[in-house]
C-alpha positions in Angstrom: 92.0 -101.1 46.4 88.9 -102.3 48.2 85.6 -100.4 48.1 83.1 -101.1 50.8 80.1 -99.8 48.9 78.5 -101.7 46.0 78.6 -100.3 42.5 75.5 -98.7 41.2 73.6 -100.6 38.5 73.1 -97.4 36.6 76.2 -95.6 35.3 76.1 -91.9 34.4 76.0 -92.8 30.7 73.2 -95.3 31.0 71.1 -92.8 33.1 71.7 -90.1 30.4 70.6 -92.5 27.6 67.5 -93.6 29.6 66.4 -90.0 30.3 67.0 -89.0 26.7 65.0 -92.0 25.4 62.2 -91.3 27.8 62.0 -87.6 26.9 61.9 -88.5 23.1 59.3 -91.1 23.7 57.1 -88.7 25.7 57.4 -86.0 23.0 56.5 -88.4 20.3 53.5 -89.8 22.2 52.3 -86.2 23.0 52.7 -85.2 19.3 50.8 -88.2 18.0 48.0 -88.0 20.6 47.8 -84.2 20.8 44.1 -84.3 20.0 43.5 -86.4 23.1 45.8 -84.4 25.3 44.1 -81.1 24.2 40.7 -82.6 24.7 41.5 -83.4 28.3 42.8 -79.9 29.3 39.3 -78.4 30.1 38.7 -81.3 32.5 42.0 -80.8 34.2 41.1 -77.1 34.7 37.8 -78.2 36.4 39.7 -80.8 38.5 42.2 -78.1 39.6 39.4 -76.1 41.4 38.7 -78.6 44.2 42.4 -79.5 44.4 43.3 -75.8 44.9 40.5 -75.5 47.5 41.9 -78.5 49.5 45.6 -77.6 49.3 45.5 -73.8 49.4 42.7 -73.4 52.0 43.6 -76.6 54.0 40.1 -78.1 53.6 37.2 -76.1 55.2 39.3 -74.5 58.0 39.2 -71.0 56.5 42.0 -69.1 54.8 45.3 -70.8 55.5 43.8 -72.9 58.3 43.7 -70.0 60.8 40.0 -70.0 61.5 39.1 -68.7 65.0 42.5 -67.1 65.5 42.8 -63.3 65.7 45.8 -61.8 64.1 47.5 -58.8 65.7 46.1 -55.7 64.3 43.6 -57.4 62.0 40.2 -55.8 62.6 41.3 -54.1 65.9 40.1 -50.5 65.9 39.3 -50.2 62.2 35.6 -49.9 62.5 35.2 -46.7 64.5 31.9 -44.9 64.2 31.9 -41.6 62.4 31.2 -38.5 64.5 28.2 -36.7 63.1 28.2 -32.9 63.0 25.5 -31.4 65.2 23.1 -29.2 63.2 22.2 -26.0 64.9 
């Protein structure tokens, strides 16, 4: 039988072993260096603010990047002046 595609260098078994080894190594590193990891969390929270501004508001284009576009029904006819009762 002749296969036209080359065999993958990574078998299913070797991929599973590699992923398990990497997961265990990351857990051990995180456990040993938890003081450093926990010390950096406040800075990651501060860094998240400008990143959320850029990715959620699409820069300075307004909410969702729809600046200058009127949406149907948004603000149309909602600001009607109140009728005042005439005092007699």
